[in-house]
N, C-alpha and C positions, 0 to 999 in steps of 0.2 A: 401398459399405457396408464393405468391408474397410479402406479408407483411413480412414473415419470411426471404425471400431472400433479400429484401431491408434492413431490420434491420441488418442482418448479414454483408452485404456489407458496410453499414455505420459504423458499429462498427470496422470492419477490417480497414477501411480507417482512422478512428480516431486513432487506435493503431499505424498504420504505420506513421501517421503524428506526433504523439508524439515522436516516435523514431527518425524520420528524422529532427525534429526541431533544435537540436544543429548544425547539419551539414548544415542546410539551413541558419541559422542566424549568426553563429560564423564566424568571418573572418579567413582567412589563414588556411582553412581546406585542408589537403592533399588529393591527389587523392585516395590513398589506404584507408584512413579513410572514405572517402565518399562512396567508393565501398562497404566496409564492412557494413556501416550504411544502405545502400540501401538493401543489402542482408538480414540483420537482420530484417529490417522493412517489407520486403516481406514475410519472414518466419513467423513473428509474426502476420502479417495481415492474412495470409493464415490459420494459426492455429485458430485465432479468428473467421474467417468466417466459418470454418468447425464446430467449437464448437457451434456457434449460429444458424447455418443452420440446424444442426441435431435436430431431434425431441426428442432424448434420450440423457441424460447427459453422459459424459465420465470422464472429469477431472475437469472442471470449476465448482467451488462451488457458491451457491446462485444465480444461473442463473435466476431462476424464483422468486426471492425475492428482487425486486428492493427496494431501490436504492443502495444496497451494492456495486455491481461492478462498478456502475457509480461513487460512492464516491471514490472507490479505484482508478479509472482511473483519475478523476480530481485531486486527491491528488498527484498522480505521475506526471501528466502533469503540474500541478502548480509548482512542484519542478523543472522540466526540463525547463519550460518557464522562471521562475524567474532567475534561475542560468544562462541560456543562455543569457537573456537580460542583466543581471548584468555584465557578462564577455564580452559581445559585446561592451559595453561602447558607445562611441560616434559614432560608426560605423552605428548605426541605425538612430540616429538624428530625432526622432519623439517624440511628447509630451507623448504618451503612454509609450514609452521606458523610458523616463525620470522619469515618475511617478513610473514605476515598479522598476527602479533603486533605487529611494528614499525609496520605500517600502521594497526592499530587504536589504538596509543598516539598516533600523530600526529593521528588523528581526534578522540580524546578531548581532547587539549590544544587543538585548534583552536576548539572552542566552549565551553571552560571559562573564561568571563569574567563579570564582574559583571552581574546582571540577565538572564542568559541562561536558557533553559529548563532547562539542566543545573543551574544554581545553585538554581532553584526546586525541582527534584526533591530536591536535597540538603536544602533547608529543610523539605521535607515529611517527612523521616525523624524518627523519635522521638528525644528527647534522649539516651536511653540507648544509642543505636547506637554500636557500636565503630568505631574509626578504620579498621580493616581493611574493615569493611562499607561505610563511607563512601567509601573509595577504590574499592571494587568498583562501587558505584552510580555514582560520578562517571565512571569509565571506560566503563561500560555505556551510560549516558545519552549521553555524547559520541559514542560509536561509532554507536549507533542513530540519533541525530539527524542526524549528518552523512550517513549512508547515505540517510536519508529525503529530505534536501535534494537530494542528488545525483540521486535518482530523479525528483523533481519537475523539476529542471533538465533532465534527459535528455528528459522528455516535452515540456517547453517547446521544446527544440531540434527534436524531431520535428514539432511543430506549426508553428513559425515558419520553420524552414529547409527541412524535408523535406515540408511541405505535408500532414501528416496531417489528415483521412483520405482526401482526394481523390486523392492520389498512389498510395494503396494500393488503389484500386478504389472502386466506388460504395458510398455509405453509406445503409443502410436504417434509418430511425429505429425502426421497429417491432421488428425482430429484434435490434437492438443496444441498445435501451432498453425491454426488455419490461415494466418496472414503470412506465413513463411512458405515461399515457393521453392521446393527442392530442385526444380528444373530452371531456376532463374539465372543460371550461369555461375560457373566457378564450382569449386569443391564445397559440398555441403558442410563438411567438418570445419573448413576454414571460415566459412561465412558464419556458422554458429559461434565459433570462438571469437570472431571479430565483433559480432553483435553483443556477445556476453561481456567482453571487455568494455565496449562502448557504454552499455547500460550501467556497469559497475562504476566507471569513471564519472558518468553523468550523475548517478545516484549519490556519489560522494561529494561532488562539487556543487550540486544545486543548492543545498542549504546555505552555502557561502555566496553563490552567485545571485540567487533570487533577491536577497535584500539589497544588493548593489544595483540590480536592475530596477527595483522599485524606487530606489533613491534617485536614479537617473531619470526615471519616467514619472517623477512626482508631480510634474505639472500636468501630465495627461491622465493620471490615475487619481481619482478622488474617492477614497474609502474611509468611511467613518470607523476607524479602528478602535475608538473608545466604546463602541456598542458591543456588549457581550456576545450577542448572537452573531454578529459579523466577525468578531475576533475568533470565535470558536472555529468557524469555517476557514478563515484565512490561515490560521495556524495549522489546522488539519491538512489543508492542501499543501502548505509549505513543508510539512514533515512527511506526509504520506506519499506524495509523488516520488521523492528521492528514495524512500524505503521500498516502494513498489518497484522502482527501477533496479535497485540492488537485488531484490528477491528474484526478479526476472533474469538478471545477469547471472546469478548463481545457478538458477534452474537451467538456463541455456548452456552454461559451461558443463553442468552435470550431464545433460543430454549429449553434448559433444564428446565427453569422456566415454559414455556408453557406446556411442557409435564407433569411436576409435578402438575401444576394446574388442568390439565384435569384428571389426575389420582385421585386427591383429590375429584373432582366433581363426578367422576364415583363411587368411594368408598362411598361417601355420599349418592348418589342416590340408590346404592345397599343396604345400611343399611336401608334407608327409605322404600324401597320396601319390605325388609324382615320384617320390623316392621309392615307394613300394612298387610302382609300375616298372621303374627302371631295373629294380632288383629282380 
């Protein structure tokens, strides 16, 4: 109980810290923005604590299949931290901040090419957007998108090379996929593969579709994209949601492969036993 309580508290603290990081490091944060940030951090931390302290799953997936959720967290936190340090600029004045700024600039240039999601984000900006804001959005989109790609690649390496989740212990579908109903109708294997493909396709397309949606809904959505604090979270959501969907898709497809392999072994053993009985 003490171990579970401590783990839940540390996870809640890390989530709250990730949400509060921009408000803590960015200069010129307003009082209202700081208060909203603290409230959101407390709510997210409380939700995380309840999820990890409970013995039974409710919403959070892959809770007992590390390091999926850890990878998700560090992908999101890396986006937030790099974007925050990049926009903080000389206000931090530390060697680590300078190193992170150079790394962020390299990431921004790496994916700034024609027809890339970064260029689509720029096309979604209003015509009256200033050059300074365009430069900020270009850098933020590039940084967030590269970090998201790295997170997906890292999980792919865990699956293909390190054998997730078998190498990390037994995988229980019920406690790791609490929102997936095995008795919901149809073959479990088919449903898992279908959901996996759907998540992968959505994860790939969303960075291209979201800017077009924002462009079409420009009259209904009023976001001050020129403010650094707002831009950090807009770009984090734009890049992390697709990356999270792709990670989930890869995980579901891996679970489906494990189930299919176990079925194949079971059928082979059953045929072998039947052959021995006939003999």
